[in-house]
DRENKOLBA-647008 format. One record per atom (N, C-alpha, C, O): atom name; x, y, z; residue in one letter. Coordinates in nm, 2 decimals. Layout:
N
at px py pz aa
CA X Y Z A
...
END
This chain:
174
at px py pz aa
N -0.81 1.05 2.62 M
CA -0.83 1.01 2.50 M
C -1.01 1.07 2.51 M
O -1.06 1.05 2.62 M
N -1.08 1.12 2.42 E
CA -1.20 1.15 2.44 E
C -1.29 1.01 2.38 E
O -1.28 0.95 2.27 E
N -1.40 0.97 2.48 I
CA -1.46 0.86 2.48 I
C -1.63 0.88 2.47 I
O -1.70 0.94 2.56 I
N -1.69 0.83 2.35 R
CA -1.85 0.85 2.38 R
C -1.92 0.73 2.34 R
O -1.89 0.66 2.24 R
N -2.06 0.69 2.43 N
CA -2.13 0.60 2.38 N
C -2.22 0.63 2.30 N
O -2.31 0.71 2.31 N
N -2.17 0.51 2.19 I
CA -2.27 0.54 2.06 I
C -2.30 0.41 2.05 I
O -2.22 0.32 2.07 I
N -2.44 0.37 2.02 G
CA -2.50 0.23 1.98 G
C -2.46 0.15 2.12 G
O -2.44 0.02 2.11 G
N -2.45 0.24 2.26 G
CA -2.41 0.09 2.35 G
C -2.27 0.08 2.33 G
O -2.22 0.02 2.43 G
N -2.19 0.12 2.25 R
CA -2.04 0.07 2.22 R
C -1.97 0.19 2.27 R
O -2.03 0.30 2.26 R
N -1.82 0.18 2.35 P
CA -1.79 0.32 2.37 P
C -1.66 0.35 2.22 P
O -1.58 0.27 2.17 P
N -1.67 0.47 2.18 H
CA -1.61 0.52 2.04 H
C -1.52 0.60 2.10 H
O -1.53 0.64 2.21 H
N -1.41 0.64 1.99 T
CA -1.36 0.76 2.04 T
C -1.32 0.83 1.89 T
O -1.33 0.78 1.77 T
N -1.27 0.95 1.93 D
CA -1.25 1.01 1.79 D
C -1.11 0.98 1.70 D
O -1.05 0.88 1.73 D
N -1.08 1.05 1.61 I
CA -0.96 1.03 1.53 I
C -0.83 1.05 1.61 I
O -0.73 0.98 1.59 I
N -0.84 1.14 1.69 A
CA -0.69 1.16 1.80 A
C -0.70 1.04 1.88 A
O -0.60 0.96 1.91 A
N -0.83 1.03 1.92 G
CA -0.81 0.89 2.03 G
C -0.77 0.78 1.94 G
O -0.67 0.71 1.97 G
N -0.84 0.74 1.83 A
CA -0.76 0.64 1.75 A
C -0.63 0.61 1.76 A
O -0.57 0.50 1.78 A
N -0.59 0.73 1.75 A
CA -0.43 0.76 1.70 A
C -0.34 0.72 1.82 A
O -0.23 0.66 1.82 A
N -0.42 0.76 1.93 E
CA -0.32 0.76 2.03 E
C -0.34 0.60 2.06 E
O -0.24 0.53 2.07 E
N -0.47 0.54 2.07 L
CA -0.45 0.40 2.07 L
C -0.45 0.28 2.04 L
O -0.46 0.16 2.09 L
N -0.41 0.34 1.87 T
CA -0.33 0.25 1.77 T
C -0.19 0.28 1.81 T
O -0.11 0.19 1.81 T
N -0.15 0.40 1.83 G
CA -0.01 0.42 1.84 G
C 0.03 0.46 1.67 G
O 0.15 0.48 1.65 G
N -0.05 0.48 1.58 R
CA -0.04 0.54 1.46 R
C -0.09 0.66 1.43 R
O -0.20 0.67 1.48 R
N -0.04 0.79 1.34 S
CA -0.07 0.92 1.35 S
C -0.20 0.94 1.28 S
O -0.25 0.87 1.20 S
N -0.25 1.04 1.33 E
CA -0.42 1.08 1.28 E
C -0.42 1.06 1.14 E
O -0.51 1.00 1.08 E
N -0.29 1.13 1.07 Q
CA -0.34 1.11 0.92 Q
C -0.36 0.97 0.88 Q
O -0.45 0.94 0.80 Q
N -0.27 0.88 0.94 T
CA -0.28 0.74 0.94 T
C -0.42 0.66 0.94 T
O -0.46 0.59 0.85 T
N -0.49 0.69 1.08 V
CA -0.63 0.67 1.09 V
C -0.68 0.71 1.00 V
O -0.71 0.63 0.91 V
N -0.72 0.84 0.97 R
CA -0.82 0.87 0.86 R
C -0.80 0.82 0.74 R
O -0.90 0.79 0.67 R
N -0.66 0.80 0.67 L
CA -0.71 0.74 0.56 L
C -0.69 0.60 0.56 L
O -0.70 0.55 0.45 L
N -0.67 0.50 0.68 K
CA -0.73 0.39 0.68 K
C -0.85 0.30 0.75 K
O -0.88 0.18 0.76 K
N -0.91 0.45 0.78 T
CA -1.04 0.44 0.80 T
C -1.17 0.50 0.68 T
O -1.30 0.50 0.69 T
N -1.05 0.53 0.56 S
CA -1.14 0.61 0.47 S
C -1.22 0.47 0.39 S
O -1.20 0.36 0.44 S
N -1.31 0.48 0.29 P
CA -1.40 0.38 0.23 P
C -1.32 0.37 0.14 P
O -1.33 0.26 0.10 P
N -1.25 0.42 0.09 K
CA -1.19 0.34 -0.05 K
C -1.06 0.24 0.03 K
O -1.01 0.15 -0.03 K
N -1.03 0.27 0.14 Q
CA -0.91 0.19 0.18 Q
C -0.98 0.10 0.25 Q
O -0.96 -0.01 0.22 Q
N -1.07 0.12 0.34 R
CA -1.15 -0.01 0.39 R
C -1.23 -0.10 0.26 R
O -1.23 -0.22 0.25 R
N -1.27 -0.02 0.19 A
CA -1.26 -0.15 0.08 A
C -1.18 -0.22 -0.04 A
O -1.21 -0.31 -0.12 A
N -1.05 -0.13 0.01 Q
CA -0.91 -0.22 -0.04 Q
C -0.89 -0.36 0.10 Q
O -0.82 -0.46 0.09 Q
N -0.95 -0.32 0.18 G
CA -0.94 -0.44 0.27 G
C -0.82 -0.37 0.36 G
O -0.72 -0.43 0.37 G
N -0.83 -0.27 0.42 S
CA -0.75 -0.20 0.53 S
C -0.76 -0.26 0.67 S
O -0.67 -0.24 0.75 S
N -0.89 -0.34 0.69 G
CA -0.89 -0.39 0.83 G
C -0.95 -0.31 0.91 G
O -1.01 -0.34 1.01 G
N -0.94 -0.18 0.87 W
CA -0.99 -0.06 1.02 W
C -1.14 -0.07 0.99 W
O -1.20 -0.11 0.89 W
N -1.20 -0.02 1.13 P
CA -1.34 -0.01 1.15 P
C -1.41 0.13 1.07 P
O -1.34 0.22 1.03 P
N -1.54 0.12 1.05 A
CA -1.61 0.24 0.97 A
C -1.62 0.36 1.10 A
O -1.62 0.33 1.22 A
N -1.62 0.46 1.05 S
CA -1.63 0.56 1.14 S
C -1.82 0.58 1.16 S
O -1.90 0.56 1.08 S
N -1.83 0.63 1.27 V
CA -1.93 0.69 1.28 V
C -1.96 0.87 1.32 V
O -1.91 0.92 1.42 V
N -2.03 0.94 1.21 K
CA -2.03 1.09 1.23 K
C -2.14 1.11 1.34 K
O -2.25 1.08 1.35 K
N -2.05 1.17 1.41 Q
CA -2.15 1.24 1.52 Q
C -2.11 1.40 1.56 Q
O -2.01 1.41 1.63 Q
N -2.18 1.53 1.53 D
CA -2.15 1.62 1.58 D
C -2.05 1.68 1.50 D
O -1.97 1.74 1.58 D
N -2.03 1.68 1.42 K
CA -1.89 1.67 1.28 K
C -1.80 1.62 1.30 K
O -1.69 1.68 1.27 K
N -1.79 1.50 1.36 K
CA -1.67 1.39 1.46 K
C -1.67 1.30 1.39 K
O -1.78 1.27 1.34 K
N -1.55 1.23 1.34 A
CA -1.58 1.09 1.30 A
C -1.56 0.99 1.47 A
O -1.49 1.04 1.56 A
N -1.61 0.90 1.47 W
CA -1.60 0.82 1.59 W
C -1.57 0.66 1.55 W
O -1.63 0.61 1.45 W
N -1.50 0.61 1.62 L
CA -1.46 0.51 1.57 L
C -1.47 0.38 1.76 L
O -1.46 0.41 1.87 L
N -1.49 0.26 1.69 P
CA -1.58 0.17 1.80 P
C -1.42 0.15 1.84 P
O -1.33 0.13 1.76 P
N -1.42 0.16 2.02 I
CA -1.29 0.14 2.08 I
C -1.23 -0.04 2.06 I
O -1.11 -0.07 2.04 I
N -1.34 -0.13 2.07 D
CA -1.33 -0.23 2.06 D
C -1.25 -0.31 1.93 D
O -1.17 -0.40 1.94 D
N -1.29 -0.24 1.81 E
CA -1.23 -0.29 1.65 E
C -1.11 -0.18 1.64 E
O -1.03 -0.18 1.55 E
N -1.10 -0.11 1.72 L
CA -0.98 -0.01 1.74 L
C -0.85 -0.09 1.79 L
O -0.74 -0.09 1.74 L
N -0.90 -0.18 1.91 E
CA -0.82 -0.24 1.98 E
C -0.76 -0.38 1.93 E
O -0.66 -0.44 1.97 E
N -0.88 -0.42 1.83 H
CA -0.82 -0.54 1.75 H
C -0.70 -0.48 1.64 H
O -0.58 -0.52 1.64 H
N -0.78 -0.38 1.56 V
CA -0.67 -0.37 1.45 V
C -0.50 -0.32 1.53 V
O -0.40 -0.32 1.46 V
N -0.50 -0.28 1.68 R
CA -0.39 -0.30 1.75 R
C -0.32 -0.36 1.78 R
O -0.20 -0.34 1.76 R
N -0.41 -0.49 1.86 D
CA -0.35 -0.61 1.93 D
C -0.33 -0.70 1.78 D
O -0.22 -0.75 1.75 D
N -0.44 -0.70 1.70 V
CA -0.45 -0.83 1.55 V
C -0.34 -0.78 1.47 V
O -0.23 -0.81 1.45 V
N -0.42 -0.68 1.43 L
CA -0.38 -0.64 1.28 L
C -0.27 -0.61 1.26 L
O -0.21 -0.67 1.18 L
N -0.20 -0.49 1.33 L
CA -0.09 -0.43 1.32 L
C 0.02 -0.54 1.35 L
O 0.13 -0.54 1.28 L
N 0.01 -0.64 1.44 P
CA 0.12 -0.71 1.45 P
C 0.12 -0.79 1.34 P
O 0.23 -0.80 1.29 P
N 0.02 -0.85 1.27 Q
CA 0.02 -0.91 1.14 Q
C 0.08 -0.84 1.04 Q
O 0.16 -0.89 0.96 Q
N 0.06 -0.71 1.04 I
CA 0.12 -0.61 0.93 I
C 0.25 -0.63 0.91 I
O 0.31 -0.66 0.81 I
N 0.32 -0.60 1.08 V
CA 0.44 -0.59 1.11 V
C 0.50 -0.69 1.05 V
O 0.59 -0.67 0.96 V
N 0.46 -0.84 1.12 E
CA 0.51 -0.99 1.07 E
C 0.53 -0.99 0.93 E
O 0.64 -0.98 0.88 E
N 0.44 -0.98 0.86 S
CA 0.44 -1.01 0.76 S
C 0.50 -0.90 0.65 S
O 0.49 -0.93 0.53 S
N 0.59 -0.78 0.70 S
CA 0.70 -0.71 0.65 S
C 0.85 -0.73 0.68 S
O 0.95 -0.70 0.62 S
N 0.83 -0.80 0.81 R
CA 0.94 -0.83 0.86 R
C 1.04 -0.93 0.77 R
O 0.99 -1.01 0.69 R
N 1.16 -0.92 0.79 A
CA 1.25 -0.99 0.72 A
C 1.24 -1.12 0.68 A
O 1.30 -1.19 0.76 A
N 1.20 -1.19 0.58 R
CA 1.23 -1.32 0.55 R
C 1.32 -1.35 0.60 R
O 1.40 -1.26 0.63 R
N 1.38 -1.49 0.63 V
CA 1.45 -1.54 0.64 V
C 1.49 -1.64 0.57 V
O 1.42 -1.74 0.59 V
N 1.60 -1.66 0.45 H
CA 1.60 -1.74 0.33 H
C 1.70 -1.90 0.37 H
O 1.77 -1.88 0.47 H
N 1.71 -1.99 0.34 H
CA 1.79 -2.08 0.36 H
C 1.84 -2.17 0.22 H
O 1.79 -2.27 0.17 H
N 1.91 -2.13 0.21 V
CA 2.03 -2.20 0.11 V
C 2.13 -2.24 0.17 V
O 2.19 -2.18 0.26 V
N 2.18 -2.38 0.08 E
CA 2.29 -2.47 0.11 E
C 2.33 -2.49 -0.05 E
O 2.28 -2.55 -0.15 E
N 2.47 -2.40 -0.02 L
CA 2.56 -2.38 -0.21 L
C 2.65 -2.51 -0.19 L
O 2.75 -2.50 -0.12 L
N 2.63 -2.62 -0.25 D
CA 2.70 -2.70 -0.31 D
C 2.83 -2.67 -0.32 D
O 2.85 -2.55 -0.37 D
N 2.93 -2.75 -0.29 G
CA 3.09 -2.75 -0.33 G
C 3.16 -2.69 -0.19 G
O 3.11 -2.67 -0.08 G
N 3.31 -2.66 -0.23 D
CA 3.42 -2.62 -0.14 D
C 3.37 -2.51 -0.04 D
O 3.33 -2.40 -0.10 D
N 3.35 -2.50 0.11 P
CA 3.33 -2.36 0.15 P
C 3.40 -2.27 0.16 P
O 3.37 -2.16 0.19 P
N 3.53 -2.33 0.13 E
CA 3.63 -2.23 0.09 E
C 3.68 -2.15 -0.05 E
O 3.74 -2.05 -0.08 E
N 3.61 -2.22 -0.11 E
CA 3.60 -2.20 -0.27 E
C 3.59 -2.01 -0.29 E
O 3.54 -1.95 -0.20 E
N 3.63 -1.96 -0.37 L
CA 3.57 -1.83 -0.42 L
C 3.48 -1.86 -0.53 L
O 3.50 -1.95 -0.61 L
N 3.39 -1.77 -0.53 I
CA 3.29 -1.73 -0.64 I
C 3.31 -1.61 -0.65 I
O 3.35 -1.53 -0.57 I
N 3.27 -1.58 -0.81 S
CA 3.27 -1.48 -0.86 S
C 3.17 -1.38 -0.81 S
O 3.10 -1.44 -0.73 S
N 3.13 -1.25 -0.82 A
CA 3.04 -1.16 -0.84 A
C 2.90 -1.20 -0.94 A
O 2.78 -1.18 -0.91 A
N 2.98 -1.27 -1.06 T
CA 2.84 -1.29 -1.14 T
C 2.80 -1.43 -1.10 T
O 2.72 -1.48 -1.17 T
N 2.84 -1.51 -0.98 E
CA 2.81 -1.62 -0.98 E
C 2.69 -1.59 -0.83 E
O 2.57 -1.63 -0.81 E
N 2.79 -1.52 -0.76 F
CA 2.69 -1.44 -0.63 F
C 2.59 -1.39 -0.70 F
O 2.48 -1.43 -0.66 F
N 2.59 -1.29 -0.80 R
CA 2.44 -1.22 -0.87 R
C 2.33 -1.34 -0.93 R
O 2.21 -1.33 -0.92 R
N 2.41 -1.44 -0.98 E
CA 2.31 -1.55 -1.01 E
C 2.23 -1.62 -0.91 E
O 2.11 -1.64 -0.92 E
N 2.30 -1.66 -0.79 I
CA 2.27 -1.71 -0.68 I
C 2.14 -1.63 -0.65 I
O 2.03 -1.69 -0.64 I
N 2.14 -1.48 -0.64 L
CA 2.05 -1.40 -0.58 L
C 1.93 -1.39 -0.71 L
O 1.82 -1.33 -0.72 L
N 1.98 -1.46 -0.80 A
CA 1.86 -1.41 -0.93 A
C 1.82 -1.25 -0.95 A
O 1.72 -1.20 -0.99 A
N 1.94 -1.18 -0.91 I
CA 1.91 -1.04 -0.95 I
C 1.95 -0.97 -1.07 I
O 2.03 -1.04 -1.13 I
N 1.94 -0.87 -1.12 T
CA 1.98 -0.80 -1.26 T
C 2.11 -0.75 -1.21 T
O 2.16 -0.74 -1.10 T
N 2.17 -0.71 -1.34 Q
CA 2.29 -0.66 -1.32 Q
C 2.30 -0.53 -1.24 Q
O 2.38 -0.50 -1.16 Q
N 2.18 -0.46 -1.30 G
CA 2.16 -0.30 -1.24 G
C 2.09 -0.35 -1.10 G
O 2.07 -0.26 -1.03 G
N 2.07 -0.43 -1.06 G
CA 2.04 -0.45 -0.90 G
C 2.17 -0.46 -0.85 G
O 2.21 -0.39 -0.75 G
N 2.23 -0.53 -0.88 W
CA 2.36 -0.59 -0.84 W
C 2.45 -0.46 -0.83 W
O 2.52 -0.43 -0.73 W
N 2.44 -0.43 -0.91 D
CA 2.53 -0.27 -0.93 D
C 2.45 -0.16 -0.81 D
O 2.52 -0.06 -0.78 D
N 2.38 -0.16 -0.78 K
CA 2.30 -0.09 -0.63 K
C 2.37 -0.18 -0.55 K
O 2.48 -0.12 -0.51 K
N 2.36 -0.28 -0.51 Y
CA 2.41 -0.35 -0.42 Y
C 2.53 -0.30 -0.37 Y
O 2.53 -0.23 -0.27 Y
N 2.65 -0.33 -0.45 V
CA 2.78 -0.28 -0.45 V
C 2.77 -0.17 -0.47 V
O 2.84 -0.14 -0.37 V
N 2.74 -0.05 -0.51 G
CA 2.71 0.11 -0.49 G
C 2.70 0.13 -0.36 G
O 2.77 0.20 -0.29 G
N 2.58 0.06 -0.30 M
CA 2.57 0.08 -0.10 M
C 2.64 0.00 -0.02 M
O 2.62 0.00 0.10 M
N 2.74 -0.07 -0.08 S
CA 2.84 -0.11 0.02 S
C 2.96 -0.08 0.00 S
O 3.04 -0.14 0.06 S
N 2.99 0.01 -0.08 K
CA 3.15 0.07 -0.12 K
C 3.22 0.13 -0.01 K
O 3.33 0.11 0.02 K
N 3.12 0.23 0.05 A
CA 3.18 0.29 0.18 A
C 3.17 0.20 0.30 A
O 3.29 0.22 0.33 A
N 3.13 0.14 0.36 A
CA 3.16 -0.01 0.44 A
C 3.29 -0.07 0.41 A
O 3.39 -0.06 0.48 A
N 3.26 -0.14 0.27 W
CA 3.42 -0.21 0.23 W
C 3.53 -0.11 0.25 W
O 3.64 -0.17 0.28 W
N 3.54 0.01 0.24 D
CA 3.63 0.09 0.23 D
C 3.67 0.10 0.36 D
O 3.78 0.13 0.38 D
N 3.57 0.07 0.45 R
CA 3.62 0.13 0.61 R
C 3.71 -0.06 0.65 R
O 3.81 -0.07 0.70 R
N 3.65 -0.15 0.61 G
CA 3.70 -0.27 0.65 G
C 3.59 -0.34 0.69 G
O 3.61 -0.44 0.76 G
N 3.42 -0.30 0.66 E
CA 3.35 -0.37 0.69 E
C 3.27 -0.43 0.60 E
O 3.28 -0.42 0.48 E
N 3.16 -0.51 0.65 D
CA 3.03 -0.57 0.54 D
C 2.96 -0.43 0.53 D
O 2.95 -0.34 0.62 D
N 2.90 -0.42 0.39 G
CA 2.81 -0.35 0.36 G
C 2.64 -0.38 0.34 G
O 2.57 -0.46 0.40 G
N 2.62 -0.32 0.25 Y
CA 2.49 -0.42 0.23 Y
C 2.51 -0.58 0.18 Y
O 2.43 -0.68 0.20 Y
N 2.65 -0.57 0.08 L
CA 2.69 -0.70 0.08 L
C 2.80 -0.74 0.14 L
O 2.89 -0.66 0.18 L
N 2.82 -0.87 0.17 P
CA 2.92 -0.87 0.23 P
C 3.10 -0.85 0.18 P
O 3.15 -0.88 0.07 P
N 3.15 -0.81 0.27 M
CA 3.30 -0.73 0.21 M
C 3.34 -0.85 0.11 M
O 3.34 -0.97 0.15 M
N 3.38 -0.82 0.00 P
CA 3.44 -0.93 -0.05 P
C 3.59 -0.97 -0.01 P
O 3.67 -0.89 0.02 P
N 3.62 -1.11 0.01 D
CA 3.75 -1.17 0.02 D
C 3.84 -1.18 -0.06 D
O 3.94 -1.25 -0.04 D
N 3.82 -1.11 -0.18 R
CA 3.92 -1.10 -0.28 R
C 3.90 -1.00 -0.39 R
O 3.85 -1.04 -0.50 R
N 3.94 -0.89 -0.38 E
CA 3.93 -0.81 -0.48 E
C 4.05 -0.77 -0.57 E
O 4.17 -0.76 -0.53 E
N 4.01 -0.76 -0.71 E
CA 4.17 -0.73 -0.79 E
C 4.10 -0.64 -0.90 E
O 3.98 -0.62 -0.93 E
N 4.22 -0.58 -0.96 P
CA 4.17 -0.47 -1.07 P
C 4.12 -0.57 -1.17 P
O 4.15 -0.69 -1.18 P
N 4.03 -0.51 -1.24 A
CA 3.96 -0.61 -1.35 A
C 4.03 -0.52 -1.45 A
O 4.08 -0.41 -1.44 A
N 4.02 -0.61 -1.58 P
CA 4.10 -0.58 -1.71 P
C 4.07 -0.47 -1.74 P
O 4.18 -0.40 -1.74 P
N 3.98 -0.39 -1.78 V
CA 3.95 -0.30 -1.81 V
C 3.92 -0.17 -1.75 V
O 3.96 -0.06 -1.79 V
N 3.85 -0.18 -1.65 Q
CA 3.81 -0.10 -1.55 Q
C 3.73 -0.18 -1.45 Q
O 3.67 -0.29 -1.47 Q
N 3.74 -0.10 -1.31 G
CA 3.66 -0.12 -1.19 G
C 3.74 -0.24 -1.14 G
O 3.87 -0.24 -1.13 G
N 3.66 -0.34 -1.09 S
CA 3.73 -0.41 -1.00 S
C 3.66 -0.57 -0.95 S
O 3.55 -0.59 -0.90 S
N 3.75 -0.66 -0.98 T
CA 3.71 -0.84 -0.99 T
C 3.68 -0.83 -0.85 T
O 3.75 -0.77 -0.76 T
N 3.59 -0.88 -0.83 R
CA 3.55 -0.94 -0.67 R
C 3.47 -1.10 -0.64 R
O 3.38 -1.16 -0.69 R
N 3.56 -1.11 -0.53 Y
CA 3.52 -1.26 -0.51 Y
C 3.48 -1.32 -0.39 Y
O 3.55 -1.28 -0.31 Y
N 3.40 -1.40 -0.33 W
CA 3.36 -1.42 -0.18 W
C 3.40 -1.58 -0.19 W
O 3.41 -1.65 -0.29 W
N 3.40 -1.62 -0.05 K
CA 3.41 -1.75 -0.02 K
C 3.27 -1.81 -0.05 K
O 3.16 -1.74 -0.03 K
N 3.27 -1.93 -0.09 R
CA 3.09 -1.98 -0.08 R
C 3.00 -1.97 0.10 R
O 2.89 -1.94 0.14 R
N 3.11 -2.02 0.14 R
CA 3.03 -2.00 0.27 R
C 2.98 -1.89 0.33 R
O 2.89 -1.88 0.42 R
N 3.05 -1.76 0.26 R
CA 3.08 -1.66 0.33 R
C 2.89 -1.60 0.23 R
O 2.81 -1.52 0.28 R
N 2.89 -1.64 0.15 V
CA 2.79 -1.64 0.04 V
C 2.66 -1.70 0.11 V
O 2.56 -1.64 0.11 V
N 2.68 -1.82 0.17 Q
CA 2.56 -1.91 0.20 Q
C 2.51 -1.83 0.34 Q
O 2.39 -1.82 0.35 Q
N 2.61 -1.77 0.45 E
CA 2.60 -1.73 0.55 E
C 2.53 -1.57 0.51 E
O 2.46 -1.54 0.61 E
N 2.52 -1.50 0.44 W
CA 2.52 -1.39 0.40 W
C 2.37 -1.41 0.39 W
O 2.29 -1.37 0.47 W
N 2.32 -1.47 0.26 I
CA 2.21 -1.51 0.17 I
C 2.07 -1.58 0.33 I
O 1.95 -1.56 0.34 I
N 2.16 -1.65 0.41 N
CA 2.07 -1.69 0.51 N
C 2.03 -1.63 0.61 N
O 1.93 -1.66 0.68 N
N 2.10 -1.53 0.64 T
CA 2.06 -1.39 0.75 T
C 2.00 -1.23 0.68 T
O 1.98 -1.13 0.76 T
N 1.99 -1.23 0.53 R
CA 1.93 -1.13 0.51 R
C 1.83 -1.13 0.48 R
O 1.78 -1.22 0.41 R
N 1.76 -0.99 0.53 S
CA 1.61 -0.94 0.49 S
C 1.57 -1.01 0.35 S
O 1.64 -1.06 0.26 S
N 1.41 -1.00 0.35 G
CA 1.39 -1.02 0.21 G
C 1.36 -0.94 0.09 G
O 1.34 -0.96 -0.03 G
N 1.36 -0.80 0.20 K
CA 1.36 -0.68 0.12 K
C 1.41 -0.69 -0.02 K
O 1.48 -0.79 -0.04 K
N 1.38 -0.60 -0.11 V
CA 1.43 -0.58 -0.22 V
C 1.45 -0.44 -0.25 V
O 1.35 -0.37 -0.25 V
N 1.58 -0.38 -0.29 L
CA 1.60 -0.25 -0.32 L
C 1.51 -0.19 -0.43 L
O 1.50 -0.27 -0.53 L
N 1.44 -0.07 -0.43 S
CA 1.31 -0.07 -0.56 S
C 1.40 0.01 -0.63 S
O 1.43 -0.04 -0.74 S
N 1.46 0.16 -0.58 A
CA 1.54 0.23 -0.68 A
C 1.65 0.28 -0.56 A
O 1.63 0.28 -0.44 A
N 1.77 0.31 -0.64 A
CA 1.84 0.39 -0.56 A
C 1.87 0.53 -0.61 A
O 1.86 0.57 -0.73 A
N 1.91 0.59 -0.49 P
CA 1.92 0.78 -0.55 P
C 1.96 0.81 -0.68 P
O 1.96 0.70 -0.74 P
N 1.99 0.88 -0.75 P
CA 1.99 0.92 -0.90 P
C 2.13 0.93 -0.92 P
O 2.18 0.91 -1.03 P
N 2.23 0.99 -0.76 D
CA 2.35 1.01 -0.78 D
C 2.45 0.85 -0.74 D
O 2.57 0.84 -0.74 D
N 2.38 0.76 -0.73 L
CA 2.46 0.65 -0.68 L
C 2.56 0.60 -0.75 L
O 2.51 0.55 -0.86 L
N 2.66 0.59 -0.74 P
CA 2.78 0.53 -0.87 P
C 2.72 0.36 -0.87 P
O 2.65 0.30 -0.79 P
N 2.79 0.32 -0.99 T
CA 2.76 0.21 -1.02 T
C 2.92 0.14 -1.04 T
O 3.01 0.22 -1.05 T
N 2.93 0.01 -1.05 S
CA 3.08 0.01 -1.06 S
C 3.07 -0.17 -1.12 S
O 2.97 -0.23 -1.10 S
N 3.15 -0.21 -1.17 D
CA 3.15 -0.32 -1.27 D
C 3.15 -0.47 -1.12 D
O 3.17 -0.44 -1.00 D
N 3.12 -0.58 -1.16 S
CA 3.11 -0.70 -1.05 S
C 3.28 -0.69 -1.04 S
O 3.34 -0.76 -0.96 S
END
């Protein structure tokens, strides 16, 4: 890592900043850009010397030790806590499950599509494996889950929400 003393403080170049923070040089360039800094990236401003950008090491250490862990923590899965009233062994329908999650039918269909391969292997997928599945009156399947399994799944799932599915992802009836 190349270090240069500028204004009485040790600075390093983009490559050194990438090494110090564990981020790519491209990320360092992006996060230290005037636009990203104005939007609150929290990264330090660079000083130009000899056609190179130099960043203060103490501020990069702050990014590495404080800012980046905060970003990781805020993006980490949020743990939900719900208590579903009623008999824990009672079966609830896919519609009830979807309503508890407060997601659209389209979102539910994506979750089901992402789960089917695991369900075919007898495992939980993106959604837990249904406790009962039967053919629907017209097409597809009707699925049911025990209330306690729905509660356990919700309370251990991440807070991330699927933003888009691959275009060829199949959908199914609930």
